[in-house]
C-alpha positions in Angstrom: 0.0 0.0 0.0 1.5 3.3 -1.1 -0.7 6.4 -1.6 -4.1 6.5 0.2 -5.6 8.0 -3.0 -5.0 7.7 -6.6 -6.7 9.2 -9.6 -9.4 6.4 -9.4 -10.3 6.6 -5.8 -9.2 5.4 -2.3 -7.0 2.4 -1.7 -7.7 0.0 1.3 -6.7 -3.3 2.8 -9.0 -6.1 3.9 -7.8 -8.0 6.9 -9.2 -10.4 9.5 -8.3 -11.9 12.8 -10.2 -15.2 13.3 -12.9 -14.0 10.9 -13.4 -10.7 12.7 -12.9 -8.7 9.5 -11.7 -5.2 8.9 -11.2 -2.5 6.3 -8.0 -0.7 6.8 -7.2 2.8 5.4 -3.6 3.9 5.6 -3.6 7.7 6.0 0.0 8.1 7.2 1.4 11.4 6.0 -2.0 12.8 5.2 -5.0 14.2 7.0 -7.5 11.7 8.4 -10.3 11.2 5.9 -12.9 9.0 7.7 -16.3 10.3 8.6 -19.3 8.6 10.1 -21.1 8.7 6.7 -18.2 7.3 4.8 -17.5 4.6 7.4 -21.2 3.5 7.3 -21.2 3.4 3.5 -18.0 1.3 3.3 -19.5 -1.0 6.0 -22.5 -1.9 3.9 -21.8 -5.5 2.8 -24.2 -5.1 -0.2 -23.4 -1.6 -1.5 -19.9 -1.1 0.0 -17.2 -3.5 1.2 -18.5 -4.7 4.5 -16.6 -5.2 7.7 -17.0 -5.7 11.5 -14.7 -2.7 12.2 -12.8 -0.1 10.1 -9.4 1.1 11.1 -7.6 4.2 9.9 -3.8 4.3 10.3 -2.4 7.7 11.0 1.1 9.0 11.6 2.0 8.8 15.3 3.6 11.6 17.3 4.1 9.7 20.6 3.9 6.2 19.1 4.9 4.4 15.9 1.3 4.8 14.6 -2.1 6.1 15.7 -5.2 4.1 15.0 -8.9 5.3 14.8 -11.6 2.6 14.8 -15.2 2.7 13.5 -18.1 0.3 13.7 -20.1 -0.6 10.6 -23.0 1.6 11.6 -20.7 4.6 11.4 -20.2 5.0 15.2 -16.7 5.3 16.7 -15.2 2.2 18.4 -12.8 3.0 21.2 -10.8 -0.3 20.9 -10.5 -3.2 18.5 -8.0 -5.8 19.6 -8.1 -8.1 16.6 -7.6 -5.2 14.2 -4.8 -3.9 16.3 -3.0 -7.2 16.0 -3.5 -7.4 12.3 -2.2 -3.8 11.7 0.7 -4.4 14.1 1.7 -7.4 12.0 1.5 -5.3 8.8 3.6 -2.4 10.2 6.2 -4.7 11.8 6.6 -6.6 8.5 7.0 -3.2 6.7 9.6 -1.8 9.1 11.4 -5.1 9.9 10.8 -4.6 13.6 9.5 -7.2 16.2 7.6 -4.7 18.4 5.8 -1.4 18.1 3.7 1.1 20.0 0.2 2.0 18.8 -1.8 4.9 20.1 -5.6 4.5 20.2 -8.4 6.0 22.2 -7.7 3.2 24.7 -4.2 4.6 25.2 -0.8 3.5 23.9 -0.7 -0.3 23.3 2.4 -2.4 22.9 2.5 -5.2 20.3 5.1 -7.9 19.6 5.4 -10.6 17.0 4.7 -14.1 18.2 5.7 -16.0 15.1 3.7 -17.8 12.4 1.6 -14.6 11.6 0.6 -14.4 15.3 0.9 -11.2 17.3 0.6 -10.4 21.0 -0.9 -7.0 22.0 -1.2 -5.5 25.4 -4.8 -4.2 25.6 -4.1 -2.3 28.8 -5.4 -2.7 32.3 -9.1 -3.5 32.6 -11.4 -0.7 33.7 -13.4 -1.9 36.7 -14.8 1.2 38.2 -18.4 2.0 37.1 -17.4 5.5 36.0 -14.6 4.2 33.7 -16.5 1.4 32.0 -18.8 3.6 31.8 -22.1 2.7 33.5 -24.9 5.1 34.1 -24.9 4.8 37.9 -22.9 3.3 40.8 -23.6 -0.4 41.0 -21.8 -3.6 41.9 -19.9 -4.1 38.6 -19.3 -7.8 39.4 -23.0 -8.5 39.8 -25.0 -6.1 37.6 -28.7 -5.7 38.4 -29.6 -7.4 35.0 -31.2 -10.8 34.6 -28.4 -13.4 34.2 -26.1 -11.8 36.8 -23.5 -10.4 34.3 -20.2 -8.6 35.0 -19.3 -5.2 33.6 -15.7 -4.7 32.4 -14.2 -1.8 30.3 -11.4 -2.5 27.8 -11.4 1.0 26.2 -15.0 0.1 25.3 -17.8 -1.3 27.6 -18.6 -5.0 28.0 -21.3 -7.0 29.7 -20.2 -10.6 30.3 -22.7 -13.4 31.0 -21.7 -16.9 32.2 -23.9 -19.7 30.8 -24.0 -23.4 31.0 -24.2 -24.0 27.2 -23.2 -21.1 25.0 -24.3 -22.9 21.9 -27.9 -22.7 23.0 -27.8 -18.9 23.6 -29.8 -16.7 21.2 -27.0 -14.2 20.8 -28.8 -12.0 18.3 -31.9 -11.6 20.5 -30.2 -11.2 23.8 -27.2 -9.2 22.6 -29.4 -6.8 20.7 -31.4 -6.0 23.8 -28.5 -5.7 26.2 -26.5 -3.5 23.8 -28.9 -0.6 24.6 -29.6 -1.4 28.2 -30.0 1.9 30.1 -27.2 1.0 32.5 -24.8 1.5 29.5 -25.0 5.1 28.3 -22.6 4.4 25.4 -24.2 1.0 24.6 -22.2 -2.2 25.2 -20.6 -5.2 23.7 -22.2 -8.4 25.1 -20.4 -11.7 25.7 -21.8 -15.1 26.6 -19.2 -17.4 28.1 -19.1 -21.1 29.0 -16.3 -22.1 31.4 -14.9 -25.5 30.4 -12.0 -25.6 32.8 -9.7 -23.3 34.8 -7.8 -22.5 31.5 -10.5 -23.0 28.8 -13.4 -20.7 27.9 -15.9 -20.9 25.0 -17.3 -17.4 24.2 -19.7 -15.9 21.7 -20.2 -12.2 21.2 -22.5 -9.4 20.1 -20.6 -6.2 19.3 -22.3 -2.8 19.7 -22.8 -1.1 16.4 -22.1 -4.3 14.4 -23.9 -7.4 15.7 -22.7 -10.9 15.9 -19.0 -11.3 15.0 -16.8 -14.4 14.8 -14.4 -12.9 17.3 -13.9 -9.8 19.4 -10.5 -9.2 20.9 -11.5 -6.7 23.5 -14.5 -8.9 24.3 -12.2 -11.9 24.8 -10.0 -9.8 27.2 -13.1 -8.6 29.1 -14.4 -12.2 29.4 -11.1 -13.5 30.7 -11.0 -10.7 33.3 -14.6 -11.3 34.3 -14.1 -15.1 34.7 -11.1 -14.6 36.9 -12.9 -12.0 39.0 -15.6 -14.6 39.6 -13.0 -17.1 40.6 -13.8 -19.4 37.7 -10.5 -19.4 35.9 -6.8 -18.7 36.2 -5.4 -15.4 34.8 -4.1 -17.0 31.6 -6.7 -18.9 29.5 -7.3 -20.3 26.0 -10.5 -18.9 24.6 -12.5 -20.4 21.7 -14.6 -18.0 19.8 -16.7 -18.7 16.7 -13.7 -18.0 14.5 -11.0 -19.9 16.3 -8.7 -19.6 19.3 -7.1 -16.7 21.3 -4.7 -16.8 24.3 -5.6 -14.2 26.9 -3.2 -13.5 29.8 -4.1 -10.9 32.5 -0.7 -9.7 33.7 0.3 -6.9 36.1 0.9 -4.5 33.2 -2.3 -5.3 31.3 -4.3 -7.9 29.5 -2.3 -9.5 26.7 -4.0 -11.1 23.8 -2.3 -13.4 21.3 -3.7 -14.8 18.1 -3.4 -15.1 14.3 -3.6 -12.3 11.7 -4.5 -12.3 8.0 -4.0 -9.7 5.3 -6.5 -10.9 2.7 -6.4 -8.4 -0.2 -5.9 -4.8 -1.3 -8.4 -2.8 -3.3 -9.6 0.6 -4.5 -12.8 2.4 -3.7 -13.9 4.2 -6.9 -14.4 8.0 -7.1 -18.0 7.3 -7.9 -18.5 5.5 -4.6 -16.6 8.1 -2.6 -18.6 11.0 -4.2 -21.9 9.2 -3.4 -20.7 8.7 0.3 -19.9 12.4 0.9 
């Protein structure tokens, strides 16, 4: 990927981490171009490209790069762990380095190569105070006053984690869509449903705010691992199976580390006709 624009339109990359798919725009050396309207137009899987999240890479002042994230409905996403891993792999391959610093709304995140197209990223320390998650009022964040006794965790974006006996039987679309806009979450929430299989093994499914069901959610996997340990159900390091595959989540003193595979699928160009229509 060289210039963000050419005479025919706007270049982009398509990436995914465990089927959690992203459109990536490389705006380094240029002004950021993304708007809510354009992000929503690109996110339309019938009339645009389609994605779970969109990431725009910008030149970094205090880090190697800056990243901005958008949901497919055009709303801003504060964090996206799988996209962060994929873009970290792309930048490290480009620069020949084995570690980089990435600045996001979540803060500055460190990423290191883990071999075989896998990357580990420190998603930061979990936010456990109700004001930081954020919630609408002071409640017991480890036992929310919501049917199903979920836990609230912030990972740069809000999460509501339910523990269930059989995650395969959960109607994620119905329950996730309702919980997303629960009045306790003023910024809406991602919703995770987790089945504990052992002290080191979790099966999780997710509904992402502004997007819907996805095959994986990096920040959601981190929030789920934190919630499970807070409940005394697991160790601090777990293997987590999501719909798209496996992640390793390790809650260390310096933050929650997530390790998993990355994939750069293809490059493309959005036409001037599409961009003009999306203005």
